[in-house]
N, C-alpha and C positions, 0 to 999 in steps of 0.2 A: 687139454693142456699138455698132454704127453707128446704131441706132435710139434711143439713149438721149436723153432730154429734156435740153436744154442751157439753163442759166440763166447769162447773162453779167452779172457784177457790174460796177459802175462806181465809180470813186473819188469819194468825197464828203468833206465835212468830218468825217464820222463813220466813214469806211471808207478804209483806206489801200491795200488790195490789190485790183487789178483782175484778175479771173480768171473762167474758165468753171467752172461746177459742173454735173456730170453726174448725172442721175437714176438710180435703181435700174433694173436690167435685169429688167423684168417684175414681176408681182405675187408677193409672198412666199407660198409654199405653206404651207398649214396643217399644222403638225406633228401627226402621228397620236398618239392616246392609247395608250401601251403599258402603262398601268397603273403599279404601284408595286412596289418591293422594300423590305421593312422592314429597317432597319439596327438591329442589336442594340446596346444600350448598351456603351460602351467606356471603359476607364480610360486617360487620355491622359498619357504621361510628360511632365514639365516639362523642357524642354531647357535653359532658362536663365532667370535672374531679373536684372533691371537697373532702373536709375532711369528711363531714357527708351528706349522702343522706337520706332524709325522704320520704318514699313512702306512700302517703295518707295524705290528708289535713283535716281530720276530727278532733275531739277534741284532741285525743292523738297526731296526727301528727303535728297539728298546735302548740300545747304546746311544743312538742319535738324540732321542728325547731326554735321556739322563744328562748327556753332555751339554745340550743346548740350555737346559734348565740350570745347570751348574754355572753357566756363563751369565745367568740373570735374565734369560729370555722368558717370555710368557708362552708356554708350550702346551699344545694339545696332541694327544696320541690316540689315533683311531685304529681300533683292532676288531676284526670280524669275528674272532672266537671269544671264549670266556677266560682267556689266560694270555700271558706274555711268554716270549721265548720262541715262538714259531716252531720250526723243525727241531730245535734243540730240546724242546719239551713236548709239545703236542705231536710232533712228527717222530718222536722217540729216537732222534739222532743224538743219543746220550753218550755216544763215543765221540768226544770232542777231539778233533784232529790236532796235529802237532802245533804246540805253541813255543817250543824251544827249537833253536836251530841245531845244526849237526855238530856243533861244539858243546852243546848243552846250555847255551845262553838263552834266557827267556827274552823273546823279542815281541811276542803278542802280550802287551801289557795294558796299562790304562784301565778301561772299564772291565776288561776280561780279568785282570789281576784282582780288581776289587771284588768281583763275583766270587772267585775262588778263596780269597781271604775271608769272606763272610759266610760261605757255605759251611754247615756243620761238618765235622770231620767224618762222620759216618755216612755222609751224602756223596763222598768222592772216593774213588779208588784209582790208584796210579802210583808210579814210582816216586820215591823220596827225591827231593831236589839234589841230594848228594849223588844220585845215580844218573841224572840227566847228562847225556853226552858220553856215558860210559860205553866202552867197547869190550868190557870183560865178557868172555864167552858165557859164563854161567848166568850173568845178569841179562844179557841179550836173549839167551835161550828162554829164560823165565818170562820176560816181558814180551817177547815176540808172540807168545800164546795169549797175551792179554792186551793186545792192541797198543803196545807202547814201546816197540822196538822194530826198527826197519833198517835195512841195509847194514845190519850189524851195529846199530847205535841205539841206545836207550833214549827215548824222547818223552817229553811231558805231553801226553795225549790221554788224559784221564777219561773215566766214565763217571757219570753223575746221576743222582736221583732226580728225575724230571719234575716231580712235585715240589721238591725243595727249590729247584731252580725257578720254577714258576712263581713261587711265593716270594723269593728274594728279589727277582726282577720287578715284581709288582711293588714290593716295599720300597725299593730304591726310587722308583718313579713317583710314588706317593710322597716320600720324604722330601723330594725336590720340588713339590708343588705342581707337578704336571697334571693337567686336566685329562683324566683317563676315560675313554669312551669305548666300552666293549659292545659286542653284538651289532657292529655297524660296518657296512661294506661300502667302500668308496666306489662310485659308479662312473663319474666323469670328472675330468679336470675342468676348472673354469679358466679359460684362456682369454686374455685381452691384450691386443697389440704385441703378440709374440711372447707374452709372459704369463706364467701360471699364477693365478690370484687366489685360488682356493679349490675346493672340491664339492661336488654334489655326492651325497651318500644316502644309502638306504638303511632303514632299521625298522623295527616294529612300529615306529611312529610314522613311517612313510618316508617321503623324499624330502631331505633338507640340505642345507649348504653350510660349509665352514669357510670363512675368509681368512687369509693369512698373508703376511708379508713375504714369507718364504715357505715353500712346500717341499717336504722331503718324501720322495717316492721310495718307500721301503717295502713295497709289495712283493719283491723277489722276482716278479714276472714282468716288471716294467709296465704295469697296467696304466699308470698315469702318463708317463712320458710317451708310451706307445699311442695312447688315445689323444695326446696333445699334439701329435704330429712330429715328434722328434725321430730322427733316424736311429735304426738299430740293426743289429746283425742276428742271424738265427742259425748260422752254420755250426756243425757239430763234428767232433772227432769220433768217427764210427766205432773204432776199436776200444774206446774208453767207456767208463760207466757214467761219465759226467752228465749225460743227457737222458739217462734212464729214469723210470718212475717205478714206485711201488709203495705199498702201505706197510710200514714196519710193524713188528709185533713182538711181544714178550711172552715166554712160557715160564711159569713159576713151578716151584716144587722140584727143582733139579739140583744136581751137584756138579757144578762146572769144573771143580778140581778133578773129579773122576773122569769127566769128559775130556779134559785137557790131557790127563795121563794116558787115556786111550789114543787120542789124536796124535800126540807127540811120541808115545812109546810104542805104538803099533802101526807104523806108516802103511804097511801093506793092507792090514785090516781096515784102516781108515779109507784108503783108496777104494777098496771093495765096497765099503759102506756108502761112499759118495756115489759110486757108479750104480749101485742098486737103487739108491734114492732117486737118482735122475730117471732111471728106467720105470720105477713105480709111480713117482709123483709128477714127472715132467718138469714143472717149475720147482726148483729145488735149491736150497741154500744151507750153508753151514752156520752154526750159531756163533755169536761173539759174547764175550764176557760183559757183565754190567757192573754196577756198583755193589752188587751183592752176589755171593756165591750161588744162592738158590734161584737166581733169575737169569735166564738166557735171553739174549737179544738177537733177533733176526732182522737184519737191515736189507732184506731182499725177500723173495727173488726179484732181481732187477729186470725190468721189462723195457724193451726198446720198440721203436716204431709207433709210439703213441705221442700225442700232443697234449700238453697240459693247458693249452688254450682252447681245447675242444671238449665240450661237456660230455659228449658221448664217449670219448677216449678216457676221460677222467673216471667216468662211471665204470667202464670196462675194467680198468686197472684196479679199481677198488674191489669189484666183484671177484676178479681173479686172485687178488691178494688175500681176501678173506677166505676164499676156498682153499688156497694154499696153506693158510694157517692151520686149518683143521687137518689137512693131509700131512703136514709136518708133525703135528702133535701125534697122530696115529703112528706114523713111521718111526719117529724118534722113541716113543714109548716102547715100541716092539723091538727096536734094534740098537739103540744108543746107550752105552754105559752112562749112568748118571741121570737118565731121563725116565726111569721106570715109573716114577710118581708124578710126572709132569702134568700140568693143566694149563688151559688157555687163560692167561692173566689179563692181557690187554692188547687190542689192536690200536694202532695210532689214530687219534681223532683227526689228524691232518695227513693228507696224502704226501708222500715224499717226492717232491718235484725238485729236480736238480738243474734244469735248464729250460728256458723258453726264449726270452729276448735278452740281448746284451746291448746296452747303450752305445751309440757312436758319440764319443765324447771329445772334448778338447785334447785330452791325452788318453793313454791306454797302458795297460800292462801287457807286454808283448813277449812272445817266445824269443825274439831276437835280442831282447835285453837280458835274458837269463845268464849267459856266460860272463858278462862283464860285472854284474852285481853293483853297478854304479848307483850312488844315491842321487836320484833325480832332483833338480832344483826345487820342485814343488812336492817333495816327499812328505806324505802325511801318515805313513805307516810302513812297517817292514814285515814281509812274509818270509818264513822259512822256505828255502827251495824244496822242490819235490824230492831231491836226492842229494847226497854229498857231492855229486858231480858238478853242482852249481853253487855259487855263493848266495847269500840272502838277496831277496828281490825287493826292489823299491816300489812302493805304491804311490803313484802321483795323484795330486789333488785333481788334475785334469780328467782323471778317469771317472770322477763323480759328476762332472759338469757337462751338460749337453752341448753339442757343437754350436747350436744356435738358440735353443729354447732358453728363456730367462725365467727367473723366479723359482727354479726347481733344482734340487740335487738328487742324485740317484746312487746311494751306497748299497752294499749287499751283493747278492749273486748276479744281479743284472748290470753291474757296473761295466765300464768300457774296458774290454780286454779281447784278445784273440781266443780261438777255440781251445788251444793248448793250455794257455794260462788259466782259462776258466776251470780246468780240472781241480785246481787248488784255491783259486780266488772265490769259489762258491762255498767254501767250507765255513763252519761256524766261527772260528777265531778270526778269519779275515773279514767276516761280516761284522763282528764286534768292532774291529779296527776301523773299517771304512765308515760304519755308522757313527762312531765317535767323531771321526773327522768331519763328517757331514753336519753333525749337530753343532760342533764348535763353529764351523764355517757359517752355518745359517744364523747363529746368534750374532756373530761378528758382522755379517751382512746387514742385519737389522740395525745393530748399534751404529754402524758406519753409514747407513742410508744408501748402500750400493747393492748392485746385483751380486749374486754369489760368485760369478766369474771374476769380479773385480775386487774381491777380498784381499787385503794386504797379506802377502804370504809370510812375511817375517812375523807378523802378529799371530797369524794362524798357527804356525809352527811353535811359537813360544807358548801359546795357550794350550796347545796339545801336550807339550812337554810338562806344563804345570799340572795337567790332568793325568800325568803318569805315562803318557804314550812314549814308546821308544822310537827315537829318530836318530839318524847319524849326524854328527857335527857338521859334515860338509854339505848337508842339505840346506842351502840358503838361497833365498830369492826375494824379490820385492813385489812381483806381480805374478798372477797365474799366467802361464803361457797361453797364447791365443791360437786360434785355428791356423793362422798364417805361419806360426813358428813351430807347430807340431811336426816332428820329424817323420812320424809314421802313423798310419791309421790302423784301426783294429780289424780291418777287413782282410 
């Protein structure tokens, strides 16, 4: 791993995270051709029928299921792991990115706000609301070391206890009467006449099906819309981290305040520490704070050149990440102030995938839209811009709607956007926002007896606002724009 190619990213007006990206370890071996085994036709038992089926219980899927059920829909949530929250819990992406804009206004609201209102105080660490938007140098200096200040502005980007977030996400789903199905992996979409009607899934019981009036693909990788024949993009921004993979991990028994004092107070010694770490470990990452001073979070080393749609690549990244965890423990214990008593606490149960497919939708979030900051007619959410150089960014409903495929919505990191916008649209808060929009839209589509693309936009925006979502007043429309009126594609 010491010979891995290293790309060092730099902070710009369009990129907020400074990080090293490590190339793949050698060339991928060609998989041998072992021929085929013919599968005989099977009759698949139908496990359940519902109004709205959400596939994937990550941030977008949990928000979608909760929002659809709140609107009165009969909802089923299918999740392959034993918990909800996806990368925000099982992936240890417990540093939740910015939810306030550069003025300090909270724009990621709705389901996200409900979560933070209900989490115990000792499960969240971050600046007080009175500090959001502050440019006071002492405050920005403090929070810049604690993942909550960028470009000289304090932001609401807290860290959370993943177990508390798992439990709360589950309790909200159960409170709203959602049928929750764990340990089940969706295998194939059921498509009839150009519309998704349900999914075939695998579990310990074997192969079964769930039928639904609307399906929400919240897999994060676009597994359903990809296999249903919808168009998608796969291009990436090479110099950014948004396409990298890794398995995050936590070290316990540390003193992060001592570490921060070293990192901030002895810049030359810190630079030497990082250089020595790269030389000795190869794959190397700095720690981030967590919700507790005695727990260090490592959200890397970030690895590029691998595909999260390739089982061999997924395995390789897991192996490299777990090996790196041990190397980091040994190096940090020997060399890092505050890590003398560190121990391996947890490697993430879920691999950290940032990018695979992106839907080609009716609309899209596009880099060309950033400077204007205009509220699009079908706005269903607002994202903070990546830097103060840009105003807030409008998230259109069309970004969740496939260009041609019916019966399906696609919120989360695989929504329709270009490669630049994907850098922030893949983050946890944006997944909560787009998931909530998809859930409300799916419930309305069922209630109105129409396809998701034909949902009344005024009603959708009104229902979202009643669920606490922040929308701009000028975002008004009567119908979702169609492919003929879309001004730009995400390609």
